[in-house]
Each structure stands twice: as C-alpha cells, then as structure tokens.
N, CA, C and O atoms as a GROMACS GRO file, in nm:
protein
  320
    1THR      N    1   0.302   1.513  -0.616
    1THR     CA    2   0.364   1.398  -0.547
    1THR      C    3   0.298   1.395  -0.388
    1THR      O    4   0.240   1.490  -0.336
    2SER      N    5   0.318   1.280  -0.335
    2SER     CA    6   0.267   1.248  -0.199
    2SER      C    7   0.379   1.209  -0.124
    2SER      O    8   0.362   1.113  -0.049
    3GLY      N    9   0.491   1.261  -0.126
    3GLY     CA   10   0.623   1.189  -0.048
    3GLY      C   11   0.606   1.160   0.075
    3GLY      O   12   0.649   1.057   0.126
    4GLY      N   13   0.528   1.266   0.145
    4GLY     CA   14   0.505   1.253   0.286
    4GLY      C   15   0.385   1.204   0.336
    4GLY      O   16   0.355   1.227   0.453
    5ALA      N   17   0.283   1.113   0.236
    5ALA     CA   18   0.182   1.082   0.242
    5ALA      C   19   0.179   0.963   0.345
    5ALA      O   20   0.262   0.872   0.335
    6SER      N   21   0.092   0.965   0.434
    6SER     CA   22   0.074   0.801   0.544
    6SER      C   23   0.014   0.713   0.479
    6SER      O   24  -0.076   0.736   0.398
    7ILE      N   25   0.060   0.596   0.510
    7ILE     CA   26   0.007   0.482   0.431
    7ILE      C   27  -0.110   0.414   0.535
    7ILE      O   28  -0.076   0.370   0.645
    8THR      N   29  -0.236   0.409   0.493
    8THR     CA   30  -0.329   0.374   0.580
    8THR      C   31  -0.360   0.220   0.576
    8THR      O   32  -0.320   0.166   0.473
    9VAL      N   33  -0.408   0.155   0.648
    9VAL     CA   34  -0.479   0.019   0.672
    9VAL      C   35  -0.570   0.010   0.536
    9VAL      O   36  -0.589  -0.101   0.488
   10ARG      N   37  -0.604   0.083   0.498
   10ARG     CA   38  -0.704   0.081   0.369
   10ARG      C   39  -0.624   0.068   0.241
   10ARG      O   40  -0.657  -0.005   0.147
   11ASP      N   41  -0.494   0.160   0.247
   11ASP     CA   42  -0.403   0.117   0.142
   11ASP      C   43  -0.363  -0.008   0.152
   11ASP      O   44  -0.370  -0.074   0.048
   12ILE      N   45  -0.321  -0.061   0.249
   12ILE     CA   46  -0.247  -0.198   0.263
   12ILE      C   47  -0.341  -0.316   0.178
   12ILE      O   48  -0.309  -0.395   0.089
   13LEU      N   49  -0.502  -0.284   0.262
   13LEU     CA   50  -0.600  -0.381   0.174
   13LEU      C   51  -0.614  -0.363   0.058
   13LEU      O   52  -0.624  -0.465  -0.010
   14ALA      N   53  -0.618  -0.245  -0.003
   14ALA     CA   54  -0.621  -0.229  -0.123
   14ALA      C   55  -0.534  -0.276  -0.231
   14ALA      O   56  -0.568  -0.306  -0.346
   15ALA      N   57  -0.406  -0.278  -0.175
   15ALA     CA   58  -0.298  -0.334  -0.224
   15ALA      C   59  -0.274  -0.479  -0.235
   15ALA      O   60  -0.220  -0.520  -0.338
   16SER      N   61  -0.304  -0.556  -0.150
   16SER     CA   62  -0.327  -0.679  -0.107
   16SER      C   63  -0.444  -0.735  -0.209
   16SER      O   64  -0.402  -0.843  -0.251
   17GLN      N   65  -0.538  -0.714  -0.250
   17GLN     CA   66  -0.639  -0.758  -0.310
   17GLN      C   67  -0.620  -0.830  -0.439
   17GLN      O   68  -0.692  -0.925  -0.471
   18TRP      N   69  -0.540  -0.794  -0.499
   18TRP     CA   70  -0.507  -0.884  -0.592
   18TRP      C   71  -0.359  -0.986  -0.564
   18TRP      O   72  -0.293  -1.028  -0.659
   19GLN      N   73  -0.328  -1.012  -0.436
   19GLN     CA   74  -0.256  -1.117  -0.384
   19GLN      C   75  -0.324  -1.217  -0.292
   19GLN      O   76  -0.332  -1.188  -0.173
   20PRO      N   77  -0.371  -1.328  -0.335
   20PRO     CA   78  -0.445  -1.382  -0.221
   20PRO      C   79  -0.315  -1.479  -0.158
   20PRO      O   80  -0.221  -1.539  -0.209
   21VAL      N   81  -0.361  -1.460  -0.035
   21VAL     CA   82  -0.259  -1.550   0.068
   21VAL      C   83  -0.326  -1.664   0.087
   21VAL      O   84  -0.445  -1.668   0.118
   22PRO      N   85  -0.230  -1.788   0.065
   22PRO     CA   86  -0.306  -1.931   0.089
   22PRO      C   87  -0.304  -1.942   0.239
   22PRO      O   88  -0.389  -2.025   0.274
   23GLN      N   89  -0.249  -1.898   0.326
   23GLN     CA   90  -0.239  -1.902   0.468
   23GLN      C   91  -0.356  -1.763   0.520
   23GLN      O   92  -0.415  -1.681   0.450
   24ARG      N   93  -0.356  -1.782   0.661
   24ARG     CA   94  -0.423  -1.683   0.720
   24ARG      C   95  -0.315  -1.587   0.755
   24ARG      O   96  -0.209  -1.622   0.807
   25GLY      N   97  -0.357  -1.419   0.712
   25GLY     CA   98  -0.253  -1.341   0.770
   25GLY      C   99  -0.283  -1.232   0.640
   25GLY      O  100  -0.373  -1.238   0.556
   26TYR      N  101  -0.184  -1.139   0.653
   26TYR     CA  102  -0.189  -1.025   0.562
   26TYR      C  103  -0.034  -1.029   0.497
   26TYR      O  104   0.072  -1.050   0.555
   27GLN      N  105  -0.057  -1.004   0.370
   27GLN     CA  106   0.080  -1.014   0.302
   27GLN      C  107   0.108  -0.881   0.242
   27GLN      O  108   0.034  -0.820   0.164
   28CYS      N  109   0.238  -0.842   0.294
   28CYS     CA  110   0.309  -0.732   0.207
   28CYS      C  111   0.340  -0.748   0.067
   28CYS      O  112   0.416  -0.831   0.018
   29VAL      N  113   0.267  -0.653   0.004
   29VAL     CA  114   0.267  -0.643  -0.146
   29VAL      C  115   0.409  -0.643  -0.199
   29VAL      O  116   0.448  -0.696  -0.303
   30SER      N  117   0.487  -0.570  -0.105
   30SER     CA  118   0.623  -0.542  -0.180
   30SER      C  119   0.720  -0.640  -0.151
   30SER      O  120   0.787  -0.682  -0.245
   31CYS      N  121   0.740  -0.687  -0.037
   31CYS     CA  122   0.841  -0.811  -0.006
   31CYS      C  123   0.767  -0.928  -0.001
   31CYS      O  124   0.834  -1.030   0.010
   32CYS      N  125   0.639  -0.940  -0.007
   32CYS     CA  126   0.557  -1.076   0.007
   32CYS      C  127   0.580  -1.156   0.122
   32CYS      O  128   0.568  -1.278   0.115
   33ARG      N  129   0.620  -1.087   0.252
   33ARG     CA  130   0.605  -1.165   0.379
   33ARG      C  131   0.458  -1.181   0.413
   33ARG      O  132   0.379  -1.112   0.348
   34VAL      N  133   0.421  -1.245   0.486
   34VAL     CA  134   0.300  -1.269   0.551
   34VAL      C  135   0.332  -1.233   0.704
   34VAL      O  136   0.432  -1.257   0.772
   35PHE      N  137   0.199  -1.160   0.738
   35PHE     CA  138   0.203  -1.125   0.881
   35PHE      C  139   0.094  -1.176   0.969
   35PHE      O  140   0.006  -1.230   0.903
   36PRO      N  141   0.079  -1.175   1.065
   36PRO     CA  142  -0.078  -1.251   1.120
   36PRO      C  143  -0.176  -1.128   1.126
   36PRO      O  144  -0.296  -1.153   1.118
   37THR      N  145  -0.136  -0.999   1.139
   37THR     CA  146  -0.229  -0.886   1.168
   37THR      C  147  -0.204  -0.793   1.082
   37THR      O  148  -0.093  -0.776   1.032
   38LEU      N  149  -0.301  -0.728   1.060
   38LEU     CA  150  -0.304  -0.570   0.995
   38LEU      C  151  -0.179  -0.492   1.069
   38LEU      O  152  -0.082  -0.454   1.003
   39TRP      N  153  -0.188  -0.472   1.197
   39TRP     CA  154  -0.073  -0.418   1.294
   39TRP      C  155   0.040  -0.428   1.266
   39TRP      O  156   0.128  -0.341   1.266
   40SER      N  157   0.048  -0.591   1.228
   40SER     CA  158   0.198  -0.601   1.226
   40SER      C  159   0.256  -0.594   1.099
   40SER      O  160   0.378  -0.584   1.086
   41VAL      N  161   0.158  -0.598   0.983
   41VAL     CA  162   0.211  -0.537   0.859
   41VAL      C  163   0.238  -0.413   0.849
   41VAL      O  164   0.345  -0.369   0.807
   42MET      N  165   0.135  -0.340   0.888
   42MET     CA  166   0.152  -0.200   0.907
   42MET      C  167   0.283  -0.165   0.976
   42MET      O  168   0.366  -0.111   0.902
   43THR      N  169   0.317  -0.185   1.100
   43THR     CA  170   0.457  -0.182   1.180
   43THR      C  171   0.571  -0.220   1.071
   43THR      O  172   0.664  -0.144   1.046
   44HIS      N  173   0.554  -0.333   1.017
   44HIS     CA  174   0.646  -0.375   0.909
   44HIS      C  175   0.674  -0.269   0.807
   44HIS      O  176   0.789  -0.236   0.778
   45ILE      N  177   0.574  -0.219   0.758
   45ILE     CA  178   0.590  -0.133   0.661
   45ILE      C  179   0.666  -0.018   0.700
   45ILE      O  180   0.761   0.016   0.630
   46GLN      N  181   0.631   0.058   0.822
   46GLN     CA  182   0.670   0.199   0.855
   46GLN      C  183   0.816   0.145   0.911
   46GLN      O  184   0.900   0.232   0.935
   47HIS      N  185   0.844   0.040   0.927
   47HIS     CA  186   0.997   0.019   0.986
   47HIS      C  187   1.094  -0.088   0.880
   47HIS      O  188   1.195  -0.153   0.907
   48SER      N  189   1.029  -0.076   0.771
   48SER     CA  190   1.122  -0.196   0.673
   48SER      C  191   1.230  -0.133   0.617
   48SER      O  192   1.294  -0.195   0.533
   49SER      N  193   1.260  -0.027   0.646
   49SER     CA  194   1.414  -0.001   0.592
   49SER      C  195   1.513  -0.018   0.711
   49SER      O  196   1.634  -0.014   0.690
   50GLN      N  197   1.462  -0.036   0.837
   50GLN     CA  198   1.582  -0.106   0.940
   50GLN      C  199   1.583  -0.259   0.929
   50GLN      O  200   1.676  -0.326   0.973
   51GLU      N  201   1.471  -0.312   0.865
   51GLU     CA  202   1.499  -0.468   0.825
   51GLU      C  203   1.547  -0.496   0.700
   51GLU      O  204   1.559  -0.613   0.665
   52GLY      N  205   1.585  -0.381   0.607
   52GLY     CA  206   1.672  -0.408   0.490
   52GLY      C  207   1.576  -0.398   0.391
   52GLY      O  208   1.622  -0.439   0.284
   53TYR      N  209   1.448  -0.356   0.383
   53TYR     CA  210   1.338  -0.376   0.296
   53TYR      C  211   1.310  -0.223   0.249
   53TYR      O  212   1.354  -0.128   0.314
   54SER      N  213   1.236  -0.206   0.133
   54SER     CA  214   1.204  -0.081   0.095
   54SER      C  215   1.036  -0.070   0.062
   54SER      O  216   0.979  -0.013  -0.032
   55CYS      N  217   0.978  -0.152   0.185
   55CYS     CA  218   0.824  -0.159   0.137
   55CYS      C  219   0.759  -0.012   0.153
   55CYS      O  220   0.675   0.028   0.072
   56LYS      N  221   0.805   0.073   0.270
   56LYS     CA  222   0.749   0.194   0.273
   56LYS      C  223   0.744   0.265   0.134
   56LYS      O  224   0.641   0.313   0.087
   57VAL      N  225   0.862   0.265   0.076
   57VAL     CA  226   0.870   0.326  -0.033
   57VAL      C  227   0.810   0.285  -0.155
   57VAL      O  228   0.793   0.362  -0.249
   58TYR      N  229   0.768   0.125  -0.157
   58TYR     CA  230   0.676   0.107  -0.256
   58TYR      C  231   0.545   0.131  -0.230
   58TYR      O  232   0.471   0.170  -0.320
   59TYR      N  233   0.503   0.113  -0.117
   59TYR     CA  234   0.356   0.166  -0.084
   59TYR      C  235   0.319   0.301  -0.085
   59TYR      O  236   0.201   0.332  -0.101
   60ARG      N  237   0.423   0.398  -0.068
   60ARG     CA  238   0.398   0.536  -0.090
   60ARG      C  239   0.411   0.584  -0.229
   60ARG      O  240   0.361   0.691  -0.264
   61ARG      N  241   0.482   0.501  -0.315
   61ARG     CA  242   0.456   0.530  -0.477
   61ARG      C  243   0.355   0.466  -0.503
   61ARG      O  244   0.289   0.528  -0.586
   62LEU      N  245   0.308   0.370  -0.472
   62LEU     CA  246   0.183   0.286  -0.499
   62LEU      C  247   0.085   0.387  -0.483
   62LEU      O  248   0.019   0.426  -0.579
   63LYS      N  249   0.066   0.445  -0.342
   63LYS     CA  250  -0.050   0.569  -0.307
   63LYS      C  251  -0.038   0.662  -0.394
   63LYS      O  252  -0.147   0.702  -0.436
   64ALA      N  253   0.082   0.729  -0.452
   64ALA     CA  254   0.095   0.845  -0.535
   64ALA      C  255   0.025   0.803  -0.663
   64ALA      O  256  -0.068   0.868  -0.709
   65LEU      N  257   0.071   0.697  -0.715
   65LEU     CA  258   0.022   0.647  -0.829
   65LEU      C  259  -0.169   0.627  -0.846
   65LEU      O  260  -0.232   0.647  -0.950
   66TRP      N  261  -0.213   0.595  -0.748
   66TRP     CA  262  -0.336   0.574  -0.704
   66TRP      C  263  -0.389   0.730  -0.717
   66TRP      O  264  -0.456   0.767  -0.814
   67GLN      N  265  -0.357   0.803  -0.625
   67GLN     CA  266  -0.394   0.945  -0.646
   67GLN      C  267  -0.408   1.028  -0.774
   67GLN      O  268  -0.506   1.096  -0.808
   68LYS      N  269  -0.297   1.012  -0.836
   68LYS     CA  270  -0.297   1.051  -0.987
   68LYS      C  271  -0.365   1.007  -1.070
   68LYS      O  272  -0.395   1.079  -1.166
   69GLU      N  273  -0.410   0.882  -1.061
   69GLU     CA  274  -0.527   0.813  -1.135
   69GLU      C  275  -0.634   0.873  -1.108
   69GLU      O  276  -0.697   0.930  -1.196
   70HIS      N  277  -0.673   0.870  -0.980
   70HIS     CA  278  -0.803   0.920  -0.922
   70HIS      C  279  -0.830   1.058  -0.976
   70HIS      O  280  -0.944   1.084  -1.016
   71LYS      N  281  -0.743   1.141  -0.980
   71LYS     CA  282  -0.753   1.282  -1.004
   71LYS      C  283  -0.762   1.288  -1.153
   71LYS      O  284  -0.826   1.382  -1.199
   72GLU      N  285  -0.704   1.197  -1.241
   72GLU     CA  286  -0.690   1.213  -1.374
   72GLU      C  287  -0.848   1.165  -1.425
   72GLU      O  288  -0.909   1.214  -1.521
   73GLN      N  289  -0.898   1.056  -1.334
   73GLN     CA  290  -1.027   1.004  -1.373
   73GLN      C  291  -1.113   1.116  -1.347
   73GLN      O  292  -1.192   1.147  -1.436
   74GLU      N  293  -1.108   1.197  -1.212
   74GLU     CA  294  -1.202   1.306  -1.209
   74GLU      C  295  -1.223   1.427  -1.291
   74GLU      O  296  -1.321   1.500  -1.306
   75ALA      N  297  -1.071   1.431  -1.354
   75ALA     CA  298  -1.059   1.531  -1.475
   75ALA      C  299  -1.122   1.501  -1.596
   75ALA      O  300  -1.155   1.594  -1.669
   76ALA      N  301  -1.141   1.393  -1.626
   76ALA     CA  302  -1.200   1.309  -1.737
   76ALA      C  303  -1.342   1.295  -1.751
   76ALA      O  304  -1.412   1.290  -1.852
   77ALA      N  305  -1.374   1.289  -1.609
   77ALA     CA  306  -1.530   1.280  -1.598
   77ALA      C  307  -1.620   1.402  -1.656
   77ALA      O  308  -1.591   1.521  -1.639
   78PRO      N  309  -1.724   1.361  -1.721
   78PRO     CA  310  -1.839   1.485  -1.755
   78PRO      C  311  -1.880   1.537  -1.654
   78PRO      O  312  -1.915   1.481  -1.549
   79ARG      N  313  -1.876   1.677  -1.687
   79ARG     CA  314  -1.940   1.770  -1.557
   79ARG      C  315  -2.113   1.774  -1.590
   79ARG      O  316  -2.168   1.796  -1.698
   80VAL      N  317  -2.155   1.755  -1.499
   80VAL     CA  318  -2.334   1.764  -1.510
   80VAL      C  319  -2.397   1.918  -1.473
   80VAL      O  320  -2.518   1.938  -1.477
   0.00000   0.00000   0.00000
C-alpha cells in the first residue's frame, strides 16, 4: 500500500480525465467541486479533512489502486 504516497498534479489530471467539466476549471473527482486552478484543487485535496471532505483519502486510495494495477501489468507482461 502507499498510505503516505503524495498526490501529484499528474494524479489529479489522470483522475479527472473521465469527468469533463462544463465550465473552466478543474474538478475534484471525489467531491465534484470545481476549482479555477490546479493549485487550488491540490490545496483543497490536501486540506479536505478540515472542510469536512475525505478527498485526500479518495485520491490516495485511487493512486494505490493505479500502482497495484501497474505492477500487475508489469508482472503479466512477457519478458523478452
């Protein structure tokens, strides 16, 4: 598990690619709030527990699942 793994801008963008936002901005995939900049959504995620949301937990779990999937794909890939 990656309990202490930091959430990066790349993680936020990857998670949000399936959630088109009808207006300008970046959407937190966990709580669906829209923010004007990547920095503001990143700050929201880092401090979400203070706002009553669990977005940081959601993104950490999502990142752990992606890492597990990536490792499984590497293990299943034929060796040359």
